[in-house]
C-alpha positions as CSV (number, residue, x, y, z in Angstrom):
1,M,-50.9,59.0,-12.2
2,V,-52.8,57.2,-9.5
3,A,-53.9,60.6,-8.1
4,D,-55.3,61.4,-11.6
5,E,-57.4,58.3,-11.6
6,L,-58.7,58.8,-8.1
7,S,-59.5,62.5,-8.7
8,K,-62.3,61.3,-10.9
9,F,-64.2,60.1,-7.8
10,K,-66.1,62.7,-5.9
11,H,-66.6,60.5,-2.8
12,K,-64.1,57.7,-2.0
13,F,-63.3,55.6,1.0
14,F,-60.2,53.4,1.4
15,E,-60.0,49.9,3.0
16,Q,-63.7,49.4,3.6
17,E,-64.9,46.1,5.1
18,A,-68.3,44.5,4.6
19,R,-70.0,41.3,5.5
20,Y,-72.6,39.3,3.4
21,Q,-74.8,36.5,4.6
22,F,-74.3,34.2,1.6
23,P,-77.2,31.7,1.1
24,V,-76.1,28.1,1.3
25,G,-78.3,25.1,0.4
26,Q,-82.1,25.2,0.3
27,N,-82.9,25.3,4.0
28,G,-82.2,29.0,4.5
29,A,-78.7,28.6,5.9
30,T,-76.1,31.2,5.3
31,R,-72.3,31.6,5.6
32,T,-70.8,34.9,6.4
33,I,-68.4,36.3,3.8
34,T,-66.2,39.2,4.9
35,A,-64.4,41.3,2.3
36,R,-62.2,44.4,2.4
37,A,-62.3,46.6,-0.6
38,D,-59.2,48.7,-1.4
39,L,-61.5,51.6,-2.2
40,I,-65.2,52.2,-2.7
41,W,-66.6,55.2,-4.5
42,E,-70.0,56.3,-5.6
43,G,-69.8,54.1,-8.8
44,G,-68.4,50.9,-7.4
45,V,-65.3,49.2,-6.1
46,V,-61.5,49.5,-6.9
47,D,-58.8,47.0,-6.4
48,F,-55.1,48.1,-6.6
49,K,-52.6,45.6,-8.0
50,T,-49.1,46.5,-7.1
51,G,-47.3,43.2,-7.9
52,A,-49.8,40.6,-9.1
53,D,-51.3,40.8,-12.5
54,I,-54.9,41.9,-13.0
55,P,-57.1,38.8,-13.4
56,N,-58.2,38.3,-17.0
57,P,-61.9,38.8,-18.0
58,T,-62.4,35.0,-18.4
59,Q,-61.2,34.3,-14.9
60,L,-63.5,37.0,-13.5
61,K,-66.6,35.9,-15.5
62,E,-66.1,32.2,-14.5
63,G,-65.8,33.1,-10.9
64,M,-62.2,31.9,-10.5
65,V,-61.1,35.2,-8.9
66,P,-64.2,36.2,-7.0
67,Q,-62.8,38.9,-4.7
68,L,-63.8,42.1,-6.6
69,P,-67.0,40.8,-8.0
70,I,-68.2,39.8,-4.5
71,E,-67.2,43.2,-3.3
72,A,-69.3,44.7,-6.1
73,L,-72.2,42.5,-5.0
74,M,-71.8,43.8,-1.4
75,F,-71.6,47.4,-2.8
76,Q,-74.8,46.7,-4.8
77,R,-76.5,45.6,-1.6
78,H,-75.2,48.7,0.3
79,L,-73.3,46.6,2.8
80,F,-70.3,48.9,3.2
81,D,-70.9,51.3,6.1
82,K,-69.4,54.4,4.4
83,Q,-71.9,54.0,1.5
84,K,-74.4,55.8,3.8
85,Q,-72.2,58.9,3.4
86,M,-72.4,59.1,-0.3
87,P,-74.8,58.8,-3.2
88,C,-74.3,55.4,-4.9
89,V,-75.3,53.9,-8.1
90,S,-77.6,50.8,-7.9
91,L,-75.5,48.8,-10.4
92,P,-71.7,49.1,-9.6
93,T,-68.7,49.0,-11.9
94,I,-65.3,47.4,-11.2
95,L,-62.0,49.1,-11.6
96,F,-58.6,47.4,-11.3
97,V,-55.6,49.7,-11.1
98,Q,-52.4,47.9,-12.1
99,M,-49.2,49.6,-10.7
100,K,-46.1,48.0,-12.1
101,N,-42.7,49.3,-13.2
102,K,-43.7,52.9,-12.4
103,D,-46.6,52.6,-14.7
104,V,-50.3,52.9,-13.8
105,K,-52.9,51.1,-15.9
106,P,-56.6,51.4,-15.1
107,V,-58.8,48.5,-16.3
108,W,-62.5,49.3,-16.1
109,Y,-65.4,46.9,-16.4
110,D,-68.8,48.4,-17.1
111,V,-72.1,47.6,-15.4
112,D,-73.0,44.8,-17.7
113,E,-69.6,43.1,-17.5
114,T,-69.6,43.6,-13.7
115,K,-73.0,41.8,-13.5
116,V,-71.7,38.8,-15.4
117,M,-68.7,38.7,-13.1
118,I,-70.9,38.9,-10.0
119,D,-73.0,36.0,-11.3
120,G,-69.9,34.0,-12.0
121,A,-68.4,34.6,-8.5
122,V,-71.7,33.7,-6.8
123,E,-72.0,30.5,-8.8
124,K,-68.4,29.5,-8.0
125,I,-68.7,30.4,-4.3
126,T,-71.9,28.5,-4.1
127,E,-70.2,25.5,-5.6
128,V,-67.3,25.7,-3.1
129,F,-69.6,26.2,-0.1
130,N,-71.8,23.3,-1.2
131,Q,-68.7,21.1,-1.1
132,F,-68.2,21.9,2.6
133,T,-71.8,22.3,3.8
134,A,-72.8,18.7,4.6
135,G,-74.0,19.1,8.2
136,M,-72.9,22.7,8.1
137,A,-69.3,21.7,8.6
138,P,-66.9,24.7,8.6
139,Y,-65.0,25.6,5.5
140,E,-61.7,23.7,5.6
141,Y,-59.1,26.4,5.8
142,R,-55.8,25.4,4.3
143,P,-53.1,28.2,4.3
144,G,-51.6,28.8,1.0
145,G,-48.8,31.1,2.0
146,G,-50.4,34.5,1.3
147,N,-49.7,37.1,3.9
148,T,-51.3,40.2,2.4
149,Y,-54.8,39.8,3.8
150,K,-54.2,36.8,6.0
151,K,-57.4,34.8,6.2
152,Y,-58.7,36.4,3.0
153,D,-55.8,35.2,0.8
154,D,-56.7,31.6,0.7
155,F,-60.5,31.6,0.5
156,I,-60.4,30.6,-3.2
157,R,-57.3,29.3,-4.8
158,P,-57.8,29.3,-8.6
159,E,-55.2,26.6,-9.2
160,E,-57.3,24.1,-7.2
């Protein structure tokens, strides 16, 4: 079933990393955000969920789960190296693939929904960075116990 979903993509690259210089404050300062997409394809980004539930649309639109929307922003800005090897749309879409109990459930978000999610993620990350930017102090990293992506797991914790 996963193979059926992936066969729709002519060009695809797994585990792709990108960096984005996120603007902070009004003095031109930036913070580097690094993200690793499970998969990029010519139309956007994909996140595979093998245990955790897919974030709901409200969480995504309000920026409470910014991972995939920020990856979509990076895709839109052509920051993934492998994008140079494929034709890409200028406005990406988001696809979550939920794999639970031997069932595969794709959840697509179109260009307009993805744009709203990107805007929500940018707003929430700006808010978080502004909390830790006085004097350009580093982001206060507090481990939350996630081990999947190590330093990426605890960037934003929706429960806080």
